[in-house]
C-alpha positions as a LaTeX table, in Angstrom:
\begin{tabular}{lrrr}
\hline
Residue & $x$ (\AA) & $y$ (\AA) & $z$ (\AA) \\
\hline
Unk1 & 0.05 & $-0.18$ & 0.18 \\
Unk2 & 1.20 & 3.49 & $-0.98$ \\
Unk3 & 0.10 & 6.11 & 1.61 \\
Unk4 & 0.35 & 9.85 & 1.02 \\
Unk5 & 0.70 & 11.32 & 4.14 \\
Unk6 & 2.69 & 14.53 & 5.40 \\
Unk7 & 6.02 & 15.00 & 6.21 \\
Unk8 & 7.59 & 16.38 & 9.60 \\
Unk9 & 8.93 & 19.10 & 8.21 \\
Unk10 & 5.92 & 20.31 & 8.72 \\
Unk11 & 5.40 & 22.36 & 12.33 \\
Unk12 & 1.82 & 20.74 & 12.86 \\
Unk13 & 3.12 & 17.04 & 12.18 \\
Unk14 & 6.61 & 18.04 & 13.96 \\
Unk15 & 5.54 & 14.64 & 16.55 \\
Unk16 & 3.92 & 12.80 & 14.00 \\
Unk17 & 4.21 & 9.25 & 14.38 \\
Unk18 & 3.96 & 8.94 & 10.24 \\
Unk19 & 5.96 & 5.63 & 10.14 \\
Unk20 & 3.90 & 4.10 & 12.85 \\
Unk21 & 0.57 & 4.89 & 10.52 \\
Unk22 & 2.21 & 3.01 & 7.23 \\
Unk23 & 3.02 & 0.16 & 9.80 \\
Unk24 & $-0.64$ & 0.34 & 11.01 \\
Unk25 & $-1.65$ & 0.14 & 7.20 \\
Unk26 & $-0.08$ & $-2.68$ & 6.22 \\
Unk27 & $-0.43$ & $-4.75$ & 9.29 \\
Unk28 & $-1.86$ & $-8.34$ & 8.76 \\
Unk29 & $-6.13$ & $-9.06$ & 9.09 \\
Unk30 & $-6.83$ & $-10.50$ & 12.45 \\
Unk31 & $-10.04$ & $-12.17$ & 13.75 \\
Unk32 & $-12.31$ & $-9.85$ & 15.00 \\
Unk33 & $-12.63$ & $-9.25$ & 18.06 \\
Unk34 & $-15.60$ & $-9.20$ & 20.56 \\
Unk35 & $-17.01$ & $-5.44$ & 21.13 \\
Unk36 & $-19.58$ & $-4.37$ & 23.57 \\
Unk37 & $-21.58$ & $-1.47$ & 23.85 \\
Unk38 & $-22.26$ & 0.14 & 27.07 \\
Unk39 & $-25.51$ & $-0.44$ & 29.03 \\
Unk40 & $-26.98$ & 3.24 & 27.84 \\
Unk41 & $-30.45$ & 3.87 & 25.55 \\
Unk42 & $-30.15$ & 5.47 & 22.42 \\
Unk43 & $-28.29$ & 4.50 & 19.20 \\
Unk44 & $-25.53$ & 1.85 & 18.59 \\
Unk45 & $-23.45$ & 1.63 & 15.76 \\
Unk46 & $-20.81$ & $-1.04$ & 14.96 \\
Unk47 & $-18.60$ & $-0.34$ & 12.06 \\
Unk48 & $-15.92$ & $-3.05$ & 11.00 \\
Unk49 & $-13.13$ & $-1.92$ & 8.95 \\
Unk50 & $-15.25$ & 1.29 & 8.25 \\
Unk51 & $-18.36$ & $-1.02$ & 7.35 \\
Unk52 & $-22.14$ & $-0.63$ & 9.60 \\
Unk53 & $-22.88$ & $-4.04$ & 10.85 \\
Unk54 & $-26.36$ & $-3.61$ & 9.82 \\
Unk55 & $-27.39$ & $-6.28$ & 12.86 \\
Unk56 & $-25.32$ & $-5.23$ & 15.42 \\
Unk57 & $-26.58$ & $-1.96$ & 14.83 \\
Unk58 & $-30.00$ & 0.22 & 15.97 \\
Unk59 & $-29.77$ & 3.62 & 14.17 \\
Unk60 & $-32.25$ & 5.31 & 15.85 \\
Unk61 & $-32.19$ & 9.19 & 14.42 \\
Unk62 & $-28.85$ & 8.57 & 13.38 \\
Unk63 & $-28.45$ & 8.08 & 9.12 \\
Unk64 & $-25.31$ & 6.31 & 7.01 \\
Unk65 & $-24.35$ & 7.70 & 4.04 \\
Unk66 & $-21.83$ & 9.50 & 1.93 \\
Unk67 & $-20.86$ & 12.40 & 3.32 \\
Unk68 & $-18.44$ & 15.24 & 1.74 \\
Unk69 & $-14.86$ & 14.82 & 2.02 \\
Unk70 & $-12.52$ & 17.50 & 4.05 \\
Unk71 & $-9.43$ & 18.84 & 2.77 \\
Unk72 & $-7.19$ & 17.27 & 6.02 \\
Unk73 & $-4.40$ & 15.76 & 5.12 \\
Unk74 & $-5.54$ & 12.35 & 6.47 \\
Unk75 & $-9.50$ & 13.31 & 6.90 \\
Unk76 & $-10.36$ & 13.67 & 3.18 \\
Unk77 & $-10.11$ & 10.11 & 2.97 \\
Unk78 & $-13.16$ & 9.20 & 4.82 \\
Unk79 & $-16.06$ & 10.04 & 2.65 \\
Unk80 & $-18.68$ & 7.48 & 3.92 \\
Unk81 & $-20.05$ & 7.37 & 7.62 \\
Unk82 & $-22.72$ & 8.69 & 10.20 \\
Unk83 & $-24.55$ & 11.79 & 10.61 \\
Unk84 & $-26.29$ & 13.17 & 13.52 \\
Unk85 & $-28.93$ & 15.85 & 12.98 \\
Unk86 & $-30.98$ & 17.49 & 15.41 \\
Unk87 & $-33.82$ & 20.06 & 15.28 \\
Unk88 & $-34.64$ & 22.77 & 17.62 \\
Unk89 & $-35.35$ & 21.84 & 20.93 \\
Unk90 & $-34.31$ & 18.32 & 20.24 \\
Unk91 & $-32.69$ & 15.71 & 22.97 \\
Unk92 & $-31.60$ & 12.60 & 21.07 \\
Unk93 & $-30.46$ & 9.54 & 23.88 \\
Unk94 & $-26.72$ & 8.94 & 24.52 \\
Unk95 & $-25.31$ & 8.06 & 20.35 \\
Unk96 & $-22.62$ & 5.10 & 20.90 \\
Unk97 & $-20.30$ & 4.14 & 17.82 \\
Unk98 & $-18.29$ & 1.26 & 18.76 \\
Unk99 & $-15.06$ & 0.99 & 15.61 \\
Unk100 & $-13.45$ & $-2.19$ & 15.36 \\
Unk101 & $-10.29$ & $-2.27$ & 13.32 \\
Unk102 & $-9.52$ & $-5.84$ & 11.71 \\
Unk103 & $-6.38$ & $-4.78$ & 9.12 \\
Unk104 & $-8.64$ & $-3.57$ & 6.40 \\
Unk105 & $-9.06$ & $-0.28$ & 4.79 \\
Unk106 & $-10.70$ & 2.17 & 7.61 \\
Unk107 & $-11.73$ & 5.56 & 7.41 \\
Unk108 & $-15.13$ & 6.73 & 8.54 \\
Unk109 & $-16.62$ & 10.07 & 8.08 \\
Unk110 & $-18.86$ & 11.90 & 10.98 \\
Unk111 & $-21.02$ & 15.01 & 10.93 \\
Unk112 & $-22.72$ & 15.94 & 14.01 \\
Unk113 & $-25.40$ & 19.16 & 13.73 \\
Unk114 & $-27.01$ & 19.96 & 16.39 \\
Unk115 & $-29.79$ & 22.93 & 15.68 \\
Unk116 & $-30.63$ & 25.56 & 18.26 \\
Unk117 & $-30.93$ & 24.41 & 21.88 \\
Unk118 & $-30.56$ & 20.92 & 21.82 \\
Unk119 & $-28.61$ & 18.39 & 23.42 \\
Unk120 & $-26.49$ & 15.35 & 22.25 \\
Unk121 & $-24.41$ & 12.66 & 24.03 \\
Unk122 & $-21.69$ & 10.97 & 21.77 \\
Unk123 & $-19.51$ & 7.76 & 23.34 \\
Unk124 & $-17.05$ & 6.30 & 20.55 \\
Unk125 & $-14.72$ & 3.02 & 21.61 \\
Unk126 & $-11.68$ & 2.00 & 18.96 \\
Unk127 & $-10.48$ & $-1.81$ & 19.45 \\
Unk128 & $-9.09$ & $-4.00$ & 17.31 \\
Unk129 & $-5.53$ & $-3.33$ & 15.47 \\
Unk130 & $-5.00$ & $-1.85$ & 11.79 \\
Unk131 & $-4.92$ & 1.93 & 10.63 \\
Unk132 & $-8.48$ & 3.51 & 12.26 \\
Unk133 & $-8.94$ & 6.71 & 10.63 \\
Unk134 & $-11.84$ & 9.00 & 10.94 \\
Unk135 & $-12.94$ & 12.45 & 10.58 \\
Unk136 & $-15.46$ & 14.05 & 12.44 \\
Unk137 & $-16.93$ & 17.53 & 11.73 \\
Unk138 & $-19.56$ & 19.22 & 14.65 \\
Unk139 & $-21.61$ & 21.95 & 14.02 \\
Unk140 & $-23.49$ & 23.43 & 17.25 \\
Unk141 & $-26.36$ & 25.86 & 16.96 \\
Unk142 & $-27.48$ & 28.51 & 19.30 \\
Unk143 & $-27.73$ & 27.59 & 22.95 \\
Unk144 & $-26.89$ & 23.84 & 21.19 \\
Unk145 & $-24.82$ & 21.17 & 23.90 \\
Unk146 & $-22.54$ & 18.21 & 22.85 \\
Unk147 & $-20.91$ & 15.99 & 25.43 \\
Unk148 & $-18.49$ & 13.44 & 23.63 \\
Unk149 & $-16.06$ & 11.03 & 24.81 \\
Unk150 & $-13.87$ & 8.79 & 23.00 \\
Unk151 & $-11.66$ & 5.93 & 24.41 \\
Unk152 & $-9.03$ & 4.25 & 22.25 \\
Unk153 & $-8.30$ & 0.42 & 23.22 \\
Unk154 & $-6.92$ & $-0.95$ & 20.16 \\
Unk155 & $-4.33$ & $-3.97$ & 20.59 \\
Unk156 & $-2.33$ & $-2.68$ & 18.23 \\
Unk157 & $-2.18$ & $-0.35$ & 15.08 \\
Unk158 & $-2.74$ & 3.37 & 14.96 \\
Unk159 & $-6.01$ & 5.52 & 15.40 \\
Unk160 & $-5.87$ & 9.15 & 13.34 \\
Unk161 & $-8.78$ & 11.24 & 14.75 \\
Unk162 & $-9.51$ & 14.66 & 12.84 \\
Unk163 & $-12.12$ & 16.72 & 14.86 \\
Unk164 & $-13.55$ & 20.24 & 13.15 \\
Unk165 & $-16.05$ & 21.98 & 14.87 \\
Unk166 & $-18.12$ & 25.54 & 14.96 \\
Unk167 & $-20.25$ & 26.79 & 17.84 \\
Unk168 & $-22.89$ & 28.79 & 17.45 \\
Unk169 & $-23.68$ & 31.62 & 20.13 \\
Unk170 & $-23.86$ & 30.38 & 23.59 \\
Unk171 & $-23.08$ & 26.48 & 22.61 \\
Unk172 & $-21.09$ & 24.17 & 24.45 \\
Unk173 & $-18.85$ & 21.30 & 24.11 \\
Unk174 & $-17.66$ & 19.39 & 26.07 \\
Unk175 & $-15.06$ & 16.81 & 24.60 \\
Unk176 & $-12.74$ & 14.21 & 26.11 \\
Unk177 & $-9.93$ & 11.94 & 24.91 \\
Unk178 & $-8.54$ & 8.56 & 26.69 \\
Unk179 & $-5.88$ & 6.42 & 24.44 \\
Unk180 & $-5.49$ & 3.09 & 27.23 \\
Unk181 & $-4.68$ & 0.30 & 24.60 \\
Unk182 & $-1.43$ & $-0.46$ & 22.93 \\
Unk183 & $-1.91$ & 1.30 & 19.11 \\
Unk184 & $-0.19$ & 4.57 & 18.53 \\
Unk185 & $-2.31$ & 7.85 & 18.54 \\
Unk186 & $-2.79$ & 11.37 & 16.62 \\
Unk187 & $-6.15$ & 13.46 & 17.88 \\
Unk188 & $-5.75$ & 17.12 & 15.44 \\
Unk189 & $-8.79$ & 19.06 & 16.42 \\
Unk190 & $-9.84$ & 22.61 & 15.26 \\
Unk191 & $-12.29$ & 24.19 & 17.26 \\
Unk192 & $-13.87$ & 27.61 & 16.45 \\
Unk193 & $-16.07$ & 29.58 & 18.60 \\
Unk194 & $-17.49$ & 31.38 & 16.14 \\
Unk195 & $-20.91$ & 32.59 & 18.26 \\
Unk196 & $-20.61$ & 35.04 & 21.12 \\
Unk197 & $-20.83$ & 33.24 & 24.22 \\
Unk198 & $-19.55$ & 29.54 & 23.34 \\
Unk199 & $-18.10$ & 27.23 & 25.86 \\
Unk200 & $-15.53$ & 24.60 & 24.54 \\
Unk201 & $-13.73$ & 21.87 & 26.66 \\
Unk202 & $-11.56$ & 19.41 & 24.88 \\
Unk203 & $-9.18$ & 17.19 & 26.87 \\
Unk204 & $-8.05$ & 14.03 & 28.35 \\
Unk205 & $-5.33$ & 11.53 & 28.69 \\
Unk206 & $-2.93$ & 9.91 & 26.63 \\
Unk207 & $-1.18$ & 6.59 & 28.23 \\
Unk208 & 1.95 & 4.98 & 26.33 \\
Unk209 & 4.26 & 2.62 & 26.68 \\
Unk210 & 6.73 & 0.15 & 24.83 \\
Unk211 & 7.98 & 2.45 & 21.70 \\
Unk212 & 4.52 & 3.74 & 21.41 \\
Unk213 & 3.95 & 7.66 & 20.15 \\
Unk214 & 0.92 & 9.59 & 20.80 \\
Unk215 & $-0.18$ & 13.06 & 20.21 \\
Unk216 & $-2.62$ & 15.32 & 20.26 \\
Unk217 & $-2.80$ & 19.06 & 18.19 \\
Unk218 & $-5.47$ & 21.04 & 19.10 \\
Unk219 & $-6.06$ & 24.71 & 18.31 \\
Unk220 & $-9.20$ & 26.44 & 19.71 \\
Unk221 & $-10.05$ & 29.52 & 18.04 \\
Unk222 & $-12.01$ & 32.69 & 19.39 \\
Unk223 & $-13.79$ & 34.51 & 16.81 \\
Unk224 & $-16.57$ & 35.98 & 19.03 \\
Unk225 & $-16.58$ & 38.21 & 22.39 \\
Unk226 & $-17.14$ & 36.48 & 25.96 \\
Unk227 & $-16.25$ & 33.00 & 25.27 \\
Unk228 & $-14.45$ & 30.71 & 27.09 \\
Unk229 & $-12.09$ & 27.60 & 26.34 \\
Unk230 & $-10.41$ & 25.01 & 28.64 \\
Unk231 & $-7.96$ & 22.64 & 27.15 \\
Unk232 & $-6.89$ & 20.27 & 30.02 \\
Unk233 & $-4.52$ & 16.96 & 28.96 \\
Unk234 & $-2.58$ & 14.28 & 30.84 \\
Unk235 & $-0.15$ & 12.49 & 29.38 \\
Unk236 & 1.66 & 9.20 & 31.06 \\
Unk237 & 4.54 & 7.91 & 29.20 \\
Unk238 & 6.26 & 4.42 & 30.18 \\
Unk239 & 9.70 & 2.34 & 28.80 \\
Unk240 & 10.80 & 4.33 & 25.58 \\
Unk241 & 7.45 & 5.49 & 24.59 \\
Unk242 & 6.59 & 9.21 & 23.67 \\
Unk243 & 4.01 & 11.45 & 24.28 \\
Unk244 & 3.35 & 15.10 & 22.82 \\
Unk245 & 0.58 & 17.71 & 23.62 \\
Unk246 & 0.54 & 20.76 & 21.24 \\
Unk247 & $-2.36$ & 22.86 & 22.36 \\
Unk248 & $-2.94$ & 26.35 & 20.99 \\
Unk249 & $-5.33$ & 29.81 & 21.86 \\
Unk250 & $-6.20$ & 31.81 & 18.79 \\
Unk251 & $-8.35$ & 35.09 & 20.18 \\
Unk252 & $-9.35$ & 37.43 & 17.06 \\
Unk253 & $-9.28$ & 40.72 & 17.73 \\
Unk254 & $-12.90$ & 41.40 & 18.71 \\
Unk255 & $-13.19$ & 38.56 & 20.32 \\
Unk256 & $-12.89$ & 40.42 & 23.93 \\
Unk257 & $-14.02$ & 39.58 & 27.32 \\
Unk258 & $-12.43$ & 36.03 & 26.10 \\
Unk259 & $-11.32$ & 33.35 & 28.86 \\
Unk260 & $-8.89$ & 30.82 & 27.34 \\
Unk261 & $-7.11$ & 28.21 & 29.69 \\
Unk262 & $-4.54$ & 25.39 & 29.33 \\
Unk263 & $-2.83$ & 22.72 & 31.36 \\
Unk264 & $-0.84$ & 20.48 & 30.06 \\
Unk265 & 1.04 & 17.96 & 32.62 \\
Unk266 & 3.28 & 15.00 & 31.62 \\
Unk267 & 4.15 & 12.15 & 34.25 \\
Unk268 & 7.21 & 9.63 & 32.87 \\
Unk269 & 7.07 & 6.57 & 34.18 \\
Unk270 & 10.47 & 5.82 & 33.63 \\
Unk271 & 13.38 & 7.89 & 32.71 \\
Unk272 & 13.62 & 6.77 & 29.17 \\
Unk273 & 10.80 & 8.02 & 28.01 \\
Unk274 & 9.63 & 11.19 & 26.45 \\
Unk275 & 6.77 & 14.15 & 26.90 \\
Unk276 & 6.57 & 16.60 & 24.68 \\
Unk277 & 4.79 & 19.89 & 25.23 \\
Unk278 & 3.73 & 22.55 & 23.73 \\
Unk279 & 1.21 & 25.47 & 24.60 \\
Unk280 & 0.71 & 28.12 & 22.95 \\
Unk281 & $-1.37$ & 31.68 & 22.95 \\
Unk282 & $-2.03$ & 33.91 & 19.98 \\
Unk283 & $-3.92$ & 37.25 & 21.05 \\
Unk284 & $-4.94$ & 39.91 & 19.07 \\
Unk285 & $-7.91$ & 41.60 & 21.87 \\
Unk286 & $-6.54$ & 43.23 & 24.75 \\
Unk287 & $-9.66$ & 42.57 & 27.25 \\
Unk288 & $-9.17$ & 38.79 & 27.96 \\
Unk289 & $-7.84$ & 36.16 & 30.23 \\
Unk290 & $-5.69$ & 33.50 & 29.06 \\
Unk291 & $-3.51$ & 31.52 & 31.18 \\
Unk292 & $-1.15$ & 28.25 & 30.33 \\
Unk293 & 0.49 & 25.55 & 32.29 \\
Unk294 & 2.59 & 23.06 & 31.36 \\
Unk295 & 4.86 & 21.11 & 33.30 \\
Unk296 & 6.96 & 17.17 & 33.14 \\
Unk297 & 8.10 & 15.21 & 36.08 \\
Unk298 & 8.14 & 11.99 & 37.95 \\
Unk299 & 6.09 & 10.74 & 40.34 \\
Unk300 & 6.94 & 12.12 & 43.57 \\
Unk301 & 9.17 & 10.57 & 45.83 \\
Unk302 & 7.81 & 12.73 & 49.23 \\
Unk303 & 4.79 & 11.16 & 48.63 \\
Unk304 & 6.38 & 7.52 & 47.89 \\
Unk305 & 7.94 & 7.42 & 50.89 \\
Unk306 & 4.88 & 8.57 & 53.06 \\
Unk307 & 2.80 & 6.04 & 51.62 \\
Unk308 & 5.64 & 3.56 & 52.26 \\
Unk309 & 5.78 & 4.65 & 56.21 \\
Unk310 & 1.89 & 3.52 & 56.15 \\
Unk311 & 2.70 & 0.22 & 55.07 \\
Unk312 & 1.51 & 0.78 & 51.25 \\
Unk313 & 3.83 & $-1.41$ & 48.70 \\
Unk314 & 5.34 & 0.55 & 46.28 \\
Unk315 & 3.59 & $-0.91$ & 43.11 \\
Unk316 & 0.48 & 0.05 & 44.65 \\
Unk317 & 1.57 & 3.21 & 45.84 \\
Unk318 & 2.70 & 4.33 & 42.12 \\
Unk319 & $-0.60$ & 3.09 & 41.00 \\
Unk320 & $-2.99$ & 5.47 & 43.18 \\
Unk321 & $-0.25$ & 8.26 & 42.48 \\
Unk322 & $-0.63$ & 7.55 & 38.85 \\
Unk323 & $-4.34$ & 7.27 & 38.97 \\
Unk324 & $-4.63$ & 10.73 & 40.66 \\
Unk325 & $-2.89$ & 12.31 & 37.88 \\
Unk326 & $-5.16$ & 11.04 & 34.76 \\
Unk327 & $-8.59$ & 11.58 & 36.70 \\
Unk328 & $-8.19$ & 15.36 & 36.83 \\
Unk329 & $-8.75$ & 14.49 & 33.05 \\
Unk330 & $-11.21$ & 12.10 & 32.94 \\
Unk331 & $-13.21$ & 13.56 & 35.82 \\
Unk332 & $-13.83$ & 16.34 & 33.37 \\
Unk333 & $-16.84$ & 13.98 & 31.72 \\
Unk334 & $-20.34$ & 14.42 & 33.43 \\
Unk335 & $-18.54$ & 17.42 & 35.45 \\
Unk336 & $-19.00$ & 20.86 & 33.27 \\
Unk337 & $-17.87$ & 22.93 & 35.73 \\
Unk338 & $-20.85$ & 25.14 & 36.28 \\
Unk339 & $-22.33$ & 25.20 & 33.23 \\
Unk340 & $-26.20$ & 24.34 & 33.81 \\
Unk341 & $-27.21$ & 23.96 & 30.54 \\
Unk342 & $-27.10$ & 20.22 & 30.57 \\
Unk343 & $-30.08$ & 18.68 & 32.04 \\
Unk344 & $-30.34$ & 15.75 & 35.07 \\
Unk345 & $-30.34$ & 12.81 & 32.50 \\
Unk346 & $-27.62$ & 13.68 & 30.68 \\
Unk347 & $-25.51$ & 14.08 & 33.94 \\
Unk348 & $-26.62$ & 10.45 & 34.53 \\
Unk349 & $-25.80$ & 9.38 & 31.06 \\
Unk350 & $-22.11$ & 10.89 & 31.72 \\
Unk351 & $-21.46$ & 8.84 & 35.23 \\
Unk352 & $-21.72$ & 5.63 & 33.42 \\
Unk353 & $-19.81$ & 6.53 & 30.69 \\
Unk354 & $-16.59$ & 8.10 & 32.96 \\
Unk355 & $-16.96$ & 4.69 & 35.05 \\
Unk356 & $-15.82$ & 2.62 & 31.75 \\
Unk357 & $-13.01$ & 5.59 & 30.89 \\
Unk358 & $-11.49$ & 5.33 & 34.35 \\
Unk359 & $-11.78$ & 1.14 & 34.37 \\
Unk360 & $-9.89$ & 1.76 & 30.63 \\
Unk361 & $-7.08$ & 4.02 & 32.28 \\
Unk362 & $-6.65$ & 1.10 & 35.50 \\
Unk363 & $-6.78$ & $-1.67$ & 33.99 \\
Unk364 & $-4.11$ & 0.28 & 31.70 \\
Unk365 & $-1.55$ & 1.40 & 34.71 \\
Unk366 & $-2.47$ & $-2.41$ & 35.83 \\
Unk367 & $-0.60$ & $-3.67$ & 33.19 \\
Unk368 & 2.04 & $-0.85$ & 33.06 \\
Unk369 & 3.53 & $-0.67$ & 36.59 \\
\hline
\end{tabular}
């Protein structure tokens, strides 16, 4: 297979594991693994190498068909997929999408369009082995609300995500990503707060080991006044792996009263591992509140000593501290930090999703430590 991939000489792709993508695309086919949906109501879609399994799926309000490809270097490969369109004031049960990779051609597009004052939840899960390539376009109307959570737990291969979101006036987007498998990962997002008073929260955790490489490259653009954005990412790197976090906030000249926050933190479980952090602020307005923080370190030796003095074995102590570090990002699922536009039903479903993500992280930590 010949792949037309970008070059690492381009700044946006400087840390991308292009060799890992090529290797994943060439993996031999595997036996289809078991894939389970969470116990939630609503639509359930099961894609196997990009093809919908009709017998295992229940579409509800979701449609499947051809979608217009985007211009992104990887996202443009996805020309067919699923779409969710909600009319004004509609509320949908959660939509679950399970992507099973078994080594074939695997490109899926998605389109999420929410009209005025609508609400939806999306939960996506990746399992199997191979290259899974996804392109998701999101359009949120006035006061629309979307919670989206993506868990990547493939046993091998690579997952590439391209998200393009546009938020209308007063719209809210809460996005949480978790990479807790043995696949390489690239999360690539462009989020625009195109309406006044938009709220975007986008982050998650990358857990990497062996020689894997995982990265996120996210840009949030404030195009109108009174918007809020929060990017909170955590990376845990073990063995000789590499995790890279690049997060940017851009504030347009007339986007006054913007509140933008970035928090990037990396944890090295071994000194042979690497964490790269690149926070970036581009501010053209003068009445804003923007902040960023970026730190990389090891487990706190004093905390480990204290726990040992209380009789806690070293492996257990390391697991507890690492779990707390990761939970900082995963607790965002269902916790919208004072945002009151999500109804109680949304919150109860979100708790179930958060528990599933926490279980994935716990399983990874148990095997990595």
